[in-house]
N, C-alpha and C positions, 0 to 999 in steps of 0.2 A: 866880532870874530866870525869869519866865514865858516859855515857848516861843512863838516867833512863830506866828501862825495864818494860814492861807491859805484863800481862798474860791474855790470852783469854781462857775461859773454855767452851768447847762444850760438852753437855751431850745428850746421846741418851735415851729418855724416855722409849722406849720399852725394850732395852737391859740393860739400866743402865750404859752403858759404858761412861766414862768421859775422854775427851781428853783436854790436856792443851797445848796452843800455846803461846810461849813467844817471844815477839819482842821488839827490842830496839826502842825508840822514834824517834831518828834521821833517821834511814833508812826508818821507816814508813812514816815520814813526806816527805822524798825525793820521795818515791814511789807515795804517794798521790799527791804531787806537780807536779810530772811528768805527772800523769794521767790527772790532771786538766789543765795542760798547752798544752796538745795535741790539743784540739779544738781551743785554741787561736792561736797556731802556724798555724793550717790549715786555719783559717780565714785570718791571716796576709798573708799567701802564696797566697791565692785566690785573696786578694786585690792587692797584688804586680803583680800577673799574669794579672789581669784585667787592671791595669794601663799600663803595658807593651803592652798588646793587643790593648788598646785604642790609645796609642802613635803610634803603628805600623799602625793602621787603619787611624789615622790622617795623617801620612806621605804618606800612599798609596793614600789617598783622594787628598792630595795636588799634588802628582805626576799625578794623573788622571786628575785633573783640568788643570794642565799645558799641559798635552798631548791633552786634548780636545780642549784647546785654539789653539794648534798647528794644530790639525786636522781641526778646523774651518777655520783657515787661509789658510791651504792647499786646503780645499774644495772650499773656495771662489776663490782661484786662478784657480782651475780646472774649476769651473763654468764659469769664465771669459774667460778662454782659449777655452772652448767648444763653448761659445757664439760667440767668434771671428771667430772660424773655421766655424760655421754654417753661419755666415754673409758672410764670404769669399766664401764659397761653393755656396751660393745663387747668389752672384754677378757673379761668374764664370759661373754658369749655364745659367744666362741671357746673358753673354757675348759670350758664346759658340754657341748661337742660330744664325745661319746664314740664310739670306733669301734664298729661293729656287734657285734663279738665281745665286747667288754667290756660293752656295753649288754645283750646277751642273757644273759651270765653273771650280771650283777647282778640282772636280772629273775628269774632262776631261784634266787636265794639265798633262804633262809627269811626270812619277814617279820620275825621277831624279830631276826635278825642284822642285817638292813638298818636296822631301827628303831634298834637300839643303835648302829650305825655312824654313822647320821645324827644322833645326839644325842637321839633319841626325840621330836622335835618337827618338824612339817611346815615346809617352807620358806614364808616369808611371801610372800603375793601382794599386788599393788598395791591390792587392794580390801579387805584385812584392816585392822582397827583403825579408829580415828577420825581423820578428816581435818579440817583447819581449815575453818570455815564459809565458804561462797561469799560474796564481797563483794557488798553491795547497791549500788544506784545512788547512795545518799547517802554512801557512804564516800569518803574523800579518797584522793588518789594515794598519800600516805604510808602510810595503813592498808593499801592494796592491796599496796604493796611489802612491808610487814611480813608480810602473809598469805602472799605468794609465798615470802618467806624461810622462814617457818614450814613451808610445804609442802615446800620443798626440803630442809629439815632432817629432816622425816619421811622423805622419799625416801632421804636419805643413810643414815638409821638402818636402813631396810628393805634398802637395797643392801648394807650391812654384813652383815645377816642372810642375805641371798641369797648373798653371797660366802662366808660361812662354810659354808653348805649345799653350794655348788659345790666348795669345797675338800675337804669331807668326802666328797662323792661321788667326786671324783678320787682321794682316798686309798683309798677302798673299791674303786674300779675297778682301781687299781694293785695292790692286794693280792688280787684275785680271779683264780684260775687260769682263763685263758680261751683259751690257745693249745695246740696239740698239742706235746708235748715232743720228738717225734722224727718224722722222715719214714719211714713204713713202712706196713704194713697191719695192720688189726685181726684178730688171730688168736684172741682170747678176750675176751668181753664181761664186764661186771659181773653178778654174780648166780650162780644155781645152774648147775652144769655137771658133767660127768663128769671126775674127776681124770685128767689125762693120764698119770700115772705108774702108778697102781694100778687105774684103771678104776672106782673107787668114787664115791659121791655127794660133791660138793664145792661149797662156796660160794666163789666167786671175788670177793675184795674190791676189785678194781680192773680195769684193762684190761691185756691183753697186746698189745703192738704189735711185731710182728715186723719186723726190719730187719737189714741186713748188719752183721756184726761190725765194731765200730769206728765206727759211725755216731754223729755228735755228738748228745748229749742236752741239751736246753735247759730251763732253769727256766721255769715257766709264769706266774710273777707275781713282783712285788717281794717280797723277804723276807730272812730271815737263816738261814744254815745251822745247823741244830740238831744233826744227826748226820751224819757222813761217815766210813764205814768198814764193816767186816764185820758182818753181822747175820744169821747163821744161814741159814735157807732163802732169805732175800732176797739172799744173797751180798754183793757190794759194794753198799752202799745209802746213799742220801742222803735225809735228812728235812729239809724246809725249812718254817719257820714264817713265815706271811705276815701275821699279825695278825688281829684280829676273830675269833679261834677257828679260822682256816683254816690248813691245812698240806697239803703234798704229799710223796709218797714215791716214790722212783725206785730200782727193784731190778734185780739181776742185771747190774750194770755191769761192764765189763771194766777200766775205769780211772776214777778219781775225780780231778778237777782243782780241787776247792775244799776248804776246811777249815772245821771247826766254828767258829761265831762270825762268819764272813765274811758281809758284806752282798752280795746278788746282785740283779740286775735282770732283768726279764722278757726272755726271748730269749737270755740269757747261757748259754754252754756250761758245764755243770757236770760232765760226764762223757761216757763213750762206751758204746754198746751192747755187751753181752757175754753170757756164759752161765754166770755164777757162781752158786753156791747151788743150790737145788732147781729144776731146769729141764731141759727136753728139747731146748733149742736156743737159738740167739741171738735175744734179744728184750729189750724193756724192759717191766718190770712197773711200772705207774703207778697211784697211788692219790691220792684227794682225801679229806681228813678235815675235818669240821666239828665243832668242839668234841669231838674225839676219835672221833667216829663216822664210819665210812667211808660215802661216798655215791657214786652213779654218776657218774664223771667226764664221761660223755657229756652230762649235764644242764648242764654249764658250758662244755664245749668247743664252739667255733665250727666252721663248715665248713672242711675242709682245702682 
């Protein structure tokens, strides 16, 4: 069936010109419907776009929440790690402080002995070795956290190295004779002298420290009693081995209060001043031996 047709007449009042426009009803309705549907379609498109954007934002927000939770966990681990490092550094700083006498005695030890005692390798400093590369502006927070973790791991390794060095230093300090064994006055030094008994030339291998009979004699470093008994010219004598090739000898004692094999600690009383053996009077004969060779005890003794 043919679609009805409509005529539109347009007249110009000034010129009197009349124009006729004939349109079919169906195409006209289609055009009008199309025009009216455009705003509706635009609205629906905007609504769908908004929904998609909201969904994307919700997904991004969930991802950020998950990432933030991970960062919080990682940050907590870093804080704990840093706190542990700070505590360890404080403890090491306290442990590394040696008393002046021990420090002076260690400084005067032969370099070979000190190197062997410290393991033959220098203590690691914070600038030795390769560090992780510094993060650039383009790196993400996650990569920055990973770099910090790597750096803390390097510091922990170095801290362990430093701790080992400090422990070795403390062990060496404990084994180094650094205190006077008896309260008295120096009557004969180390080296060449005139023999007090026959007046001939003599080499004195230690120190003679005069003191009243029965004055306590103290061991000058941590060690183990190697010999405790009569030893000819030394009279009642004690030999203490301290480790690292170091030993001390105490002669002319009136009485010995330790036994061979016993562990002793710096400042512990091991005997009493006497006049046993080859001697002209009451005193302590004191020697320090490094790898079996006698050295001047004054080089390791601090001020009294």
